[in-house]
Biopython code that builds the backbone (N, CA, C, O; Angstrom):
import numpy as np
from Bio.PDB.StructureBuilder import StructureBuilder

atoms = [
    (1, "MET", "N", (-30.038, 65.036, -184.099)),
    (1, "MET", "CA", (-31.188, 65.319, -183.278)),
    (1, "MET", "C", (-31.309, 64.226, -182.212)),
    (1, "MET", "O", (-31.076, 63.049, -182.491)),
    (2, "SER", "N", (-31.669, 64.617, -181.013)),
    (2, "SER", "CA", (-31.760, 63.655, -179.922)),
    (2, "SER", "C", (-33.193, 63.556, -179.411)),
    (2, "SER", "O", (-34.029, 64.421, -179.671)),
    (3, "SER", "N", (-33.450, 62.482, -178.682)),
    (3, "SER", "CA", (-34.738, 62.315, -178.018)),
    (3, "SER", "C", (-34.497, 61.785, -176.612)),
    (3, "SER", "O", (-33.557, 61.026, -176.375)),
    (4, "LYS", "N", (-35.353, 62.191, -175.686)),
    (4, "LYS", "CA", (-35.237, 61.686, -174.327)),
    (4, "LYS", "C", (-35.581, 60.210, -174.318)),
    (4, "LYS", "O", (-36.478, 59.763, -175.033)),
    (5, "CYS", "N", (-34.856, 59.458, -173.500)),
    (5, "CYS", "CA", (-35.136, 58.031, -173.355)),
    (5, "CYS", "C", (-34.708, 57.605, -171.956)),
    (5, "CYS", "O", (-34.213, 58.414, -171.170)),
    (6, "GLN", "N", (-34.903, 56.345, -171.661)),
    (6, "GLN", "CA", (-34.460, 55.781, -170.401)),
    (6, "GLN", "C", (-33.645, 54.533, -170.700)),
    (6, "GLN", "O", (-33.987, 53.747, -171.582)),
    (7, "VAL", "N", (-32.560, 54.364, -169.950)),
    (7, "VAL", "CA", (-31.669, 53.230, -170.135)),
    (7, "VAL", "C", (-31.749, 52.345, -168.898)),
    (7, "VAL", "O", (-31.608, 52.828, -167.774)),
    (8, "LYS", "N", (-31.974, 51.054, -169.103)),
    (8, "LYS", "CA", (-32.027, 50.112, -167.980)),
    (8, "LYS", "C", (-30.685, 50.119, -167.246)),
    (8, "LYS", "O", (-29.625, 50.221, -167.863)),
    (9, "CYS", "N", (-30.753, 50.008, -165.923)),
    (9, "CYS", "CA", (-29.522, 49.978, -165.123)),
    (9, "CYS", "C", (-29.748, 49.210, -163.831)),
    (9, "CYS", "O", (-30.880, 48.976, -163.407)),
    (10, "ARG", "N", (-28.635, 48.826, -163.221)),
    (10, "ARG", "CA", (-28.652, 48.304, -161.859)),
    (10, "ARG", "C", (-28.288, 49.484, -160.972)),
    (10, "ARG", "O", (-27.530, 50.362, -161.386)),
    (11, "ILE", "N", (-28.821, 49.511, -159.758)),
    (11, "ILE", "CA", (-28.657, 50.664, -158.881)),
    (11, "ILE", "C", (-27.999, 50.250, -157.573)),
    (11, "ILE", "O", (-28.342, 49.232, -156.970)),
    (12, "ARG", "N", (-27.046, 51.068, -157.157)),
    (12, "ARG", "CA", (-26.444, 50.923, -155.828)),
    (12, "ARG", "C", (-26.435, 52.300, -155.174)),
    (12, "ARG", "O", (-26.522, 53.321, -155.855)),
    (13, "GLU", "N", (-26.329, 52.316, -153.867)),
    (13, "GLU", "CA", (-26.293, 53.582, -153.134)),
    (13, "GLU", "C", (-24.977, 54.300, -153.428)),
    (13, "GLU", "O", (-23.929, 53.666, -153.551)),
    (14, "GLY", "N", (-25.040, 55.629, -153.539)),
    (14, "GLY", "CA", (-23.850, 56.438, -153.752)),
    (14, "GLY", "C", (-23.219, 56.838, -152.432)),
    (14, "GLY", "O", (-23.629, 56.376, -151.367)),
    (15, "MET", "N", (-22.222, 57.699, -152.513)),
    (15, "MET", "CA", (-21.524, 58.153, -151.313)),
    (15, "MET", "C", (-22.328, 59.203, -150.554)),
    (15, "MET", "O", (-22.142, 59.377, -149.350)),
    (16, "PHE", "N", (-23.217, 59.901, -151.250)),
    (16, "PHE", "CA", (-23.999, 60.973, -150.639)),
    (16, "PHE", "C", (-25.483, 60.667, -150.772)),
    (16, "PHE", "O", (-25.875, 59.852, -151.608)),
    (17, "SER", "N", (-26.304, 61.307, -149.964)),
    (17, "SER", "CA", (-27.731, 60.999, -149.948)),
    (17, "SER", "C", (-28.455, 61.414, -151.231)),
    (17, "SER", "O", (-29.536, 60.903, -151.523)),
    (18, "ASP", "N", (-27.872, 62.326, -151.989)),
    (18, "ASP", "CA", (-28.539, 62.805, -153.202)),
    (18, "ASP", "C", (-28.001, 62.164, -154.483)),
    (18, "ASP", "O", (-28.257, 62.661, -155.579)),
    (19, "GLU", "N", (-27.251, 61.057, -154.347)),
    (19, "GLU", "CA", (-26.726, 60.390, -155.530)),
    (19, "GLU", "C", (-26.849, 58.881, -155.431)),
    (19, "GLU", "O", (-26.918, 58.314, -154.340)),
    (20, "LEU", "N", (-26.876, 58.250, -156.578)),
    (20, "LEU", "CA", (-26.875, 56.799, -156.684)),
    (20, "LEU", "C", (-25.790, 56.396, -157.675)),
    (20, "LEU", "O", (-25.293, 57.228, -158.434)),
    (21, "ILE", "N", (-25.429, 55.121, -157.663)),
    (21, "ILE", "CA", (-24.520, 54.584, -158.666)),
    (21, "ILE", "C", (-25.359, 53.784, -159.646)),
    (21, "ILE", "O", (-26.060, 52.850, -159.258)),
    (22, "ALA", "N", (-25.286, 54.151, -160.912)),
    (22, "ALA", "CA", (-25.992, 53.422, -161.974)),
    (22, "ALA", "C", (-24.966, 52.578, -162.718)),
    (22, "ALA", "O", (-23.940, 53.084, -163.171)),
    (23, "GLU", "N", (-25.255, 51.288, -162.838)),
    (23, "GLU", "CA", (-24.408, 50.391, -163.618)),
    (23, "GLU", "C", (-25.145, 50.073, -164.911)),
    (23, "GLU", "O", (-26.261, 49.554, -164.891)),
    (24, "ILE", "N", (-24.507, 50.390, -166.037)),
    (24, "ILE", "CA", (-25.145, 50.303, -167.349)),
    (24, "ILE", "C", (-24.324, 49.388, -168.245)),
    (24, "ILE", "O", (-23.093, 49.403, -168.207)),
    (25, "ARG", "N", (-25.022, 48.585, -169.057)),
    (25, "ARG", "CA", (-24.314, 47.766, -170.055)),
    (25, "ARG", "C", (-23.978, 48.652, -171.247)),
    (25, "ARG", "O", (-24.849, 49.341, -171.777)),
    (26, "ALA", "N", (-22.713, 48.636, -171.669)),
    (26, "ALA", "CA", (-22.283, 49.464, -172.793)),
    (26, "ALA", "C", (-21.227, 48.725, -173.607)),
    (26, "ALA", "O", (-20.507, 47.866, -173.098)),
    (27, "MET", "N", (-21.157, 49.086, -174.886)),
    (27, "MET", "CA", (-20.155, 48.493, -175.752)),
    (27, "MET", "C", (-18.835, 49.249, -175.565)),
    (27, "MET", "O", (-18.809, 50.480, -175.583)),
    (28, "ASP", "N", (-17.738, 48.499, -175.386)),
    (28, "ASP", "CA", (-16.445, 49.157, -175.250)),
    (28, "ASP", "C", (-15.785, 49.311, -176.620)),
    (28, "ASP", "O", (-16.373, 48.954, -177.640)),
    (29, "PHE", "N", (-14.571, 49.838, -176.639)),
    (29, "PHE", "CA", (-13.904, 50.124, -177.913)),
    (29, "PHE", "C", (-13.562, 48.872, -178.712)),
    (29, "PHE", "O", (-13.260, 48.966, -179.901)),
    (30, "THR", "N", (-13.606, 47.696, -178.077)),
    (30, "THR", "CA", (-13.332, 46.449, -178.801)),
    (30, "THR", "C", (-14.601, 45.835, -179.387)),
    (30, "THR", "O", (-14.533, 44.851, -180.123)),
    (31, "GLY", "N", (-15.764, 46.417, -179.061)),
    (31, "GLY", "CA", (-17.032, 45.884, -179.541)),
    (31, "GLY", "C", (-17.704, 44.935, -178.565)),
    (31, "GLY", "O", (-18.785, 44.420, -178.849)),
    (32, "ARG", "N", (-17.082, 44.696, -177.424)),
    (32, "ARG", "CA", (-17.691, 43.831, -176.399)),
    (32, "ARG", "C", (-18.591, 44.656, -175.480)),
    (32, "ARG", "O", (-18.336, 45.835, -175.233)),
    (33, "VAL", "N", (-19.638, 44.018, -174.984)),
    (33, "VAL", "CA", (-20.533, 44.675, -174.032)),
    (33, "VAL", "C", (-20.031, 44.379, -172.627)),
    (33, "VAL", "O", (-19.835, 43.221, -172.258)),
    (34, "SER", "N", (-19.826, 45.433, -171.847)),
    (34, "SER", "CA", (-19.393, 45.296, -170.463)),
    (34, "SER", "C", (-20.189, 46.291, -169.619)),
    (34, "SER", "O", (-20.978, 47.069, -170.157)),
    (35, "THR", "N", (-19.990, 46.270, -168.326)),
    (35, "THR", "CA", (-20.715, 47.160, -167.420)),
    (35, "THR", "C", (-19.868, 48.376, -167.089)),
    (35, "THR", "O", (-18.685, 48.252, -166.772)),
    (36, "VAL", "N", (-20.483, 49.559, -167.166)),
    (36, "VAL", "CA", (-19.833, 50.805, -166.758)),
    (36, "VAL", "C", (-20.666, 51.422, -165.637)),
    (36, "VAL", "O", (-21.853, 51.125, -165.504)),
    (37, "SER", "N", (-20.042, 52.280, -164.834)),
    (37, "SER", "CA", (-20.695, 52.868, -163.666)),
    (37, "SER", "C", (-20.686, 54.383, -163.741)),
    (37, "SER", "O", (-19.774, 54.992, -164.301)),
    (38, "SER", "N", (-21.727, 54.982, -163.161)),
    (38, "SER", "CA", (-21.825, 56.436, -163.122)),
    (38, "SER", "C", (-22.490, 56.865, -161.825)),
    (38, "SER", "O", (-23.495, 56.285, -161.413)),
    (39, "PHE", "N", (-21.920, 57.898, -161.173)),
    (39, "PHE", "CA", (-22.609, 58.531, -160.056)),
    (39, "PHE", "C", (-23.634, 59.464, -160.675)),
    (39, "PHE", "O", (-23.283, 60.319, -161.488)),
    (40, "VAL", "N", (-24.891, 59.312, -160.302)),
    (40, "VAL", "CA", (-25.948, 60.144, -160.886)),
    (40, "VAL", "C", (-26.843, 60.701, -159.778)),
    (40, "VAL", "O", (-26.966, 60.096, -158.714)),
    (41, "PRO", "N", (-27.467, 61.857, -160.030)),
    (41, "PRO", "CA", (-28.396, 62.403, -159.041)),
    (41, "PRO", "C", (-29.602, 61.467, -158.880)),
    (41, "PRO", "O", (-30.036, 60.844, -159.849)),
    (42, "THR", "N", (-30.129, 61.372, -157.687)),
    (42, "THR", "CA", (-31.249, 60.465, -157.428)),
    (42, "THR", "C", (-32.444, 60.764, -158.323)),
    (42, "THR", "O", (-33.182, 59.845, -158.678)),
    (43, "GLU", "N", (-32.654, 62.030, -158.701)),
    (43, "GLU", "CA", (-33.810, 62.361, -159.539)),
    (43, "GLU", "C", (-33.645, 61.902, -160.988)),
    (43, "GLU", "O", (-34.607, 61.949, -161.755)),
    (44, "ALA", "N", (-32.453, 61.460, -161.378)),
    (44, "ALA", "CA", (-32.229, 60.971, -162.745)),
    (44, "ALA", "C", (-32.554, 59.486, -162.898)),
    (44, "ALA", "O", (-32.481, 58.938, -163.998)),
    (45, "ILE", "N", (-32.916, 58.834, -161.781)),
    (45, "ILE", "CA", (-33.191, 57.394, -161.774)),
    (45, "ILE", "C", (-34.634, 57.132, -161.386)),
    (45, "ILE", "O", (-35.163, 57.756, -160.466)),
    (46, "GLU", "N", (-35.260, 56.214, -162.087)),
    (46, "GLU", "CA", (-36.580, 55.721, -161.708)),
    (46, "GLU", "C", (-36.410, 54.261, -161.291)),
    (46, "GLU", "O", (-36.060, 53.408, -162.107)),
    (47, "ARG", "N", (-36.664, 53.987, -160.013)),
    (47, "ARG", "CA", (-36.480, 52.614, -159.503)),
    (47, "ARG", "C", (-37.616, 51.707, -159.947)),
    (47, "ARG", "O", (-38.759, 52.142, -160.087)),
    (48, "ASP", "N", (-37.286, 50.452, -160.164)),
    (48, "ASP", "CA", (-38.283, 49.429, -160.463)),
    (48, "ASP", "C", (-39.059, 49.161, -159.174)),
    (48, "ASP", "O", (-38.445, 48.841, -158.157)),
    (49, "PRO", "N", (-40.392, 49.282, -159.184)),
    (49, "PRO", "CA", (-41.162, 49.082, -157.947)),
    (49, "PRO", "C", (-41.068, 47.656, -157.394)),
    (49, "PRO", "O", (-41.305, 47.439, -156.206)),
    (50, "LYS", "N", (-40.727, 46.692, -158.240)),
    (50, "LYS", "CA", (-40.632, 45.299, -157.790)),
    (50, "LYS", "C", (-39.231, 44.917, -157.338)),
    (50, "LYS", "O", (-39.067, 43.934, -156.616)),
    (51, "ASP", "N", (-38.208, 45.682, -157.751)),
    (51, "ASP", "CA", (-36.817, 45.366, -157.420)),
    (51, "ASP", "C", (-36.034, 46.675, -157.341)),
    (51, "ASP", "O", (-35.649, 47.229, -158.370)),
    (52, "SER", "N", (-35.798, 47.171, -156.127)),
    (52, "SER", "CA", (-35.174, 48.483, -155.953)),
    (52, "SER", "C", (-33.711, 48.526, -156.392)),
    (52, "SER", "O", (-33.117, 49.604, -156.435)),
    (53, "SER", "N", (-33.119, 47.374, -156.718)),
    (53, "SER", "CA", (-31.744, 47.372, -157.215)),
    (53, "SER", "C", (-31.700, 47.535, -158.740)),
    (53, "SER", "O", (-30.625, 47.552, -159.340)),
    (54, "ARG", "N", (-32.876, 47.654, -159.353)),
    (54, "ARG", "CA", (-32.966, 47.863, -160.808)),
    (54, "ARG", "C", (-33.797, 49.110, -161.074)),
    (54, "ARG", "O", (-34.608, 49.536, -160.251)),
    (55, "GLY", "N", (-33.569, 49.675, -162.245)),
    (55, "GLY", "CA", (-34.340, 50.853, -162.617)),
    (55, "GLY", "C", (-33.947, 51.337, -163.991)),
    (55, "GLY", "O", (-33.336, 50.614, -164.778)),
    (56, "THR", "N", (-34.317, 52.597, -164.268)),
    (56, "THR", "CA", (-33.948, 53.216, -165.533)),
    (56, "THR", "C", (-33.343, 54.581, -165.255)),
    (56, "THR", "O", (-33.711, 55.265, -164.300)),
    (57, "LEU", "N", (-32.410, 54.957, -166.110)),
    (57, "LEU", "CA", (-31.699, 56.217, -166.011)),
    (57, "LEU", "C", (-32.114, 57.101, -167.172)),
    (57, "LEU", "O", (-32.113, 56.656, -168.320)),
    (58, "ILE", "N", (-32.467, 58.343, -166.891)),
    (58, "ILE", "CA", (-32.826, 59.291, -167.941)),
    (58, "ILE", "C", (-31.593, 59.598, -168.779)),
    (58, "ILE", "O", (-30.511, 59.836, -168.242)),
    (59, "ALA", "N", (-31.760, 59.590, -170.092)),
    (59, "ALA", "CA", (-30.659, 59.868, -171.014)),
    (59, "ALA", "C", (-31.210, 60.533, -172.267)),
    (59, "ALA", "O", (-32.417, 60.738, -172.394)),
    (60, "TYR", "N", (-30.333, 60.861, -173.173)),
    (60, "TYR", "CA", (-30.716, 61.344, -174.502)),
    (60, "TYR", "C", (-30.217, 60.345, -175.528)),
    (60, "TYR", "O", (-29.026, 60.035, -175.575)),
    (61, "CYS", "N", (-31.127, 59.842, -176.349)),
    (61, "CYS", "CA", (-30.775, 58.904, -177.412)),
    (61, "CYS", "C", (-30.401, 59.702, -178.651)),
    (61, "CYS", "O", (-31.116, 60.617, -179.060)),
    (62, "MET", "N", (-29.280, 59.343, -179.234)),
    (62, "MET", "CA", (-28.788, 60.066, -180.396)),
    (62, "MET", "C", (-29.064, 59.326, -181.700)),
    (62, "MET", "O", (-29.534, 59.922, -182.669)),
    (63, "ARG", "N", (-28.772, 58.026, -181.723)),
    (63, "ARG", "CA", (-28.883, 57.262, -182.964)),
    (63, "ARG", "C", (-28.940, 55.781, -182.644)),
    (63, "ARG", "O", (-28.294, 55.322, -181.702)),
    (64, "THR", "N", (-29.716, 55.021, -183.431)),
    (64, "THR", "CA", (-29.809, 53.576, -183.273)),
    (64, "THR", "C", (-29.369, 52.915, -184.577)),
    (64, "THR", "O", (-29.783, 53.314, -185.665)),
    (65, "SER", "N", (-28.517, 51.893, -184.444)),
    (65, "SER", "CA", (-28.041, 51.172, -185.619)),
    (65, "SER", "C", (-27.548, 49.791, -185.207)),
    (65, "SER", "O", (-26.846, 49.647, -184.206)),
    (66, "LEU", "N", (-27.917, 48.784, -185.981)),
    (66, "LEU", "CA", (-27.416, 47.412, -185.793)),
    (66, "LEU", "C", (-27.585, 46.889, -184.369)),
    (66, "LEU", "O", (-26.716, 46.189, -183.850)),
    (67, "GLY", "N", (-28.709, 47.235, -183.742)),
    (67, "GLY", "CA", (-29.006, 46.714, -182.408)),
    (67, "GLY", "C", (-28.375, 47.479, -181.258)),
    (67, "GLY", "O", (-28.438, 47.034, -180.112)),
    (68, "PHE", "N", (-27.765, 48.627, -181.547)),
    (68, "PHE", "CA", (-27.155, 49.446, -180.505)),
    (68, "PHE", "C", (-27.664, 50.877, -180.639)),
    (68, "PHE", "O", (-28.023, 51.322, -181.729)),
    (69, "THR", "N", (-27.689, 51.594, -179.512)),
    (69, "THR", "CA", (-28.146, 52.983, -179.494)),
    (69, "THR", "C", (-27.079, 53.849, -178.842)),
    (69, "THR", "O", (-26.554, 53.503, -177.783)),
    (70, "SER", "N", (-26.759, 54.967, -179.468)),
    (70, "SER", "CA", (-25.844, 55.950, -178.878)),
    (70, "SER", "C", (-26.645, 56.804, -177.914)),
    (70, "SER", "O", (-27.683, 57.350, -178.285)),
    (71, "VAL", "N", (-26.176, 56.926, -176.681)),
    (71, "VAL", "CA", (-26.875, 57.723, -175.675)),
    (71, "VAL", "C", (-25.903, 58.686, -174.998)),
    (71, "VAL", "O", (-24.693, 58.461, -174.975)),
    (72, "VAL", "N", (-26.459, 59.759, -174.449)),
    (72, "VAL", "CA", (-25.707, 60.693, -173.618)),
    (72, "VAL", "C", (-26.363, 60.676, -172.249)),
    (72, "VAL", "O", (-27.556, 60.952, -172.121)),
    (73, "LEU", "N", (-25.582, 60.353, -171.228)),
    (73, "LEU", "CA", (-26.078, 60.245, -169.857)),
    (73, "LEU", "C", (-26.012, 61.603, -169.152)),
    (73, "LEU", "O", (-25.333, 62.512, -169.629)),
    (74, "PRO", "N", (-26.718, 61.747, -168.009)),
    (74, "PRO", "CA", (-26.687, 63.017, -167.281)),
    (74, "PRO", "C", (-25.330, 63.298, -166.619)),
    (74, "PRO", "O", (-25.025, 64.447, -166.300)),
    (75, "GLN", "N", (-24.524, 62.263, -166.413)),
    (75, "GLN", "CA", (-23.205, 62.402, -165.789)),
    (75, "GLN", "C", (-22.230, 61.483, -166.513)),
    (75, "GLN", "O", (-22.636, 60.491, -167.118)),
    (76, "ASP", "N", (-20.942, 61.814, -166.449)),
    (76, "ASP", "CA", (-19.918, 60.940, -167.014)),
    (76, "ASP", "C", (-19.911, 59.591, -166.305)),
    (76, "ASP", "O", (-20.218, 59.506, -165.116)),
    (77, "THR", "N", (-19.558, 58.535, -167.040)),
    (77, "THR", "CA", (-19.281, 57.257, -166.397)),
    (77, "THR", "C", (-17.831, 57.286, -165.932)),
    (77, "THR", "O", (-17.042, 58.103, -166.406)),
    (78, "LEU", "N", (-17.483, 56.411, -165.021)),
    (78, "LEU", "CA", (-16.107, 56.348, -164.540)),
    (78, "LEU", "C", (-15.175, 55.847, -165.643)),
    (78, "LEU", "O", (-13.989, 56.176, -165.657)),
    (79, "GLU", "N", (-15.716, 55.053, -166.563)),
    (79, "GLU", "CA", (-14.890, 54.416, -167.583)),
    (79, "GLU", "C", (-14.862, 55.150, -168.923)),
    (79, "GLU", "O", (-13.813, 55.199, -169.564)),
    (80, "ASN", "N", (-15.998, 55.727, -169.367)),
    (80, "ASN", "CA", (-16.124, 56.174, -170.761)),
    (80, "ASN", "C", (-16.631, 57.590, -170.973)),
    (80, "ASN", "O", (-16.844, 57.961, -172.127)),
    (81, "GLY", "N", (-16.835, 58.384, -169.982)),
    (81, "GLY", "CA", (-17.461, 59.687, -170.204)),
    (81, "GLY", "C", (-18.976, 59.552, -170.253)),
    (81, "GLY", "O", (-19.519, 58.522, -169.855)),
    (82, "ALA", "N", (-19.664, 60.583, -170.737)),
    (82, "ALA", "CA", (-21.131, 60.587, -170.727)),
    (82, "ALA", "C", (-21.743, 59.971, -171.975)),
    (82, "ALA", "O", (-22.910, 59.582, -171.950)),
    (83, "SER", "N", (-20.991, 59.869, -173.066)),
    (83, "SER", "CA", (-21.518, 59.305, -174.312)),
    (83, "SER", "C", (-21.180, 57.823, -174.397)),
    (83, "SER", "O", (-20.018, 57.429, -174.299)),
    (84, "LEU", "N", (-22.221, 57.006, -174.582)),
    (84, "LEU", "CA", (-22.056, 55.550, -174.621)),
    (84, "LEU", "C", (-22.828, 54.956, -175.782)),
    (84, "LEU", "O", (-23.727, 55.588, -176.338)),
    (85, "VAL", "N", (-22.468, 53.740, -176.137)),
    (85, "VAL", "CA", (-23.254, 52.936, -177.063)),
    (85, "VAL", "C", (-23.764, 51.755, -176.255)),
    (85, "VAL", "O", (-22.979, 50.959, -175.739)),
    (86, "VAL", "N", (-25.094, 51.642, -176.146)),
    (86, "VAL", "CA", (-25.714, 50.609, -175.315)),
    (86, "VAL", "C", (-26.563, 49.689, -176.192)),
    (86, "VAL", "O", (-27.003, 50.093, -177.269)),
    (87, "PRO", "N", (-26.799, 48.444, -175.734)),
    (87, "PRO", "CA", (-27.707, 47.574, -176.481)),
    (87, "PRO", "C", (-29.089, 48.219, -176.575)),
    (87, "PRO", "O", (-29.615, 48.699, -175.571)),
    (88, "SER", "N", (-29.678, 48.233, -177.766)),
    (88, "SER", "CA", (-30.999, 48.857, -177.951)),
    (88, "SER", "C", (-32.068, 48.224, -177.068)),
    (88, "SER", "O", (-33.034, 48.894, -176.702)),
    (89, "GLU", "N", (-31.915, 46.943, -176.717)),
    (89, "GLU", "CA", (-32.887, 46.283, -175.836)),
    (89, "GLU", "C", (-32.889, 46.892, -174.436)),
    (89, "GLU", "O", (-33.831, 46.664, -173.676)),
    (90, "ASP", "N", (-31.855, 47.664, -174.072)),
    (90, "ASP", "CA", (-31.787, 48.311, -172.772)),
    (90, "ASP", "C", (-32.352, 49.732, -172.783)),
    (90, "ASP", "O", (-32.314, 50.418, -171.761)),
    (91, "VAL", "N", (-32.878, 50.183, -173.934)),
    (91, "VAL", "CA", (-33.414, 51.536, -174.060)),
    (91, "VAL", "C", (-34.941, 51.468, -174.047)),
    (91, "VAL", "O", (-35.538, 50.682, -174.783)),
    (92, "LEU", "N", (-35.574, 52.300, -173.201)),
    (92, "LEU", "CA", (-37.023, 52.297, -173.029)),
    (92, "LEU", "C", (-37.606, 53.691, -173.214)),
    (92, "LEU", "O", (-36.907, 54.702, -173.149)),
    (93, "GLN", "N", (-38.909, 53.701, -173.446)),
    (93, "GLN", "CA", (-39.727, 54.918, -173.396)),
    (93, "GLN", "C", (-39.132, 56.089, -174.142)),
    (93, "GLN", "O", (-38.914, 57.150, -173.558)),
    (94, "LYS", "N", (-38.873, 55.917, -175.393)),
    (94, "LYS", "CA", (-38.399, 57.055, -176.178)),
    (94, "LYS", "C", (-39.533, 58.065, -176.244)),
    (94, "LYS", "O", (-40.680, 57.722, -176.530)),
    (95, "GLU", "N", (-39.190, 59.309, -175.977)),
    (95, "GLU", "CA", (-40.182, 60.381, -175.951)),
    (95, "GLU", "C", (-39.943, 61.324, -177.112)),
    (95, "GLU", "O", (-39.215, 60.989, -178.047)),
    (96, "GLY", "N", (-40.549, 62.501, -177.060)),
    (96, "GLY", "CA", (-40.439, 63.488, -178.127)),
    (96, "GLY", "C", (-39.025, 63.987, -178.347)),
    (96, "GLY", "O", (-38.168, 63.856, -177.474)),
    (97, "ARG", "N", (-38.791, 64.543, -179.484)),
    (97, "ARG", "CA", (-37.481, 65.088, -179.860)),
    (97, "ARG", "C", (-37.139, 66.307, -179.023)),
    (97, "ARG", "O", (-38.021, 67.049, -178.591)),
    (98, "SER", "N", (-35.827, 66.506, -178.798)),
    (98, "SER", "CA", (-35.354, 67.682, -178.036)),
    (98, "SER", "C", (-34.433, 68.510, -178.907)),
    (98, "SER", "O", (-33.926, 69.540, -178.463)),
]
sb = StructureBuilder()
sb.init_structure("model")
sb.init_model(0)
sb.init_chain("A")
sb.init_seg("    ")
for serial, (resi, resn, name, xyz) in enumerate(atoms, 1):
    if name == "N":
        sb.init_residue(resn, " ", resi, " ")
    sb.init_atom(name, np.array(xyz, "f"), 0.0, 1.0, " ", f" {name:<3s}", serial, name[0])
structure = sb.get_structure()
């Protein structure tokens, strides 16, 4: 079962006016946390009002364990696809179940 959530990210402009690049911290296959990137629609991002280079990306949280949360993003990342394991401290505003 999944729930809607938001994942903290850094934001850069995309190639087109209706997209942004979201940079997200995620655990790789070796267990290290590194940054992955995804082109996402502008409506999937909520910018931080104090710092427009930061924000949150809408996602679906699947499971949390040992300080990490499995999430599914609205678009594939360039490195890992749409399913990622992110630090739980980067997950915000968990909402109702979907």
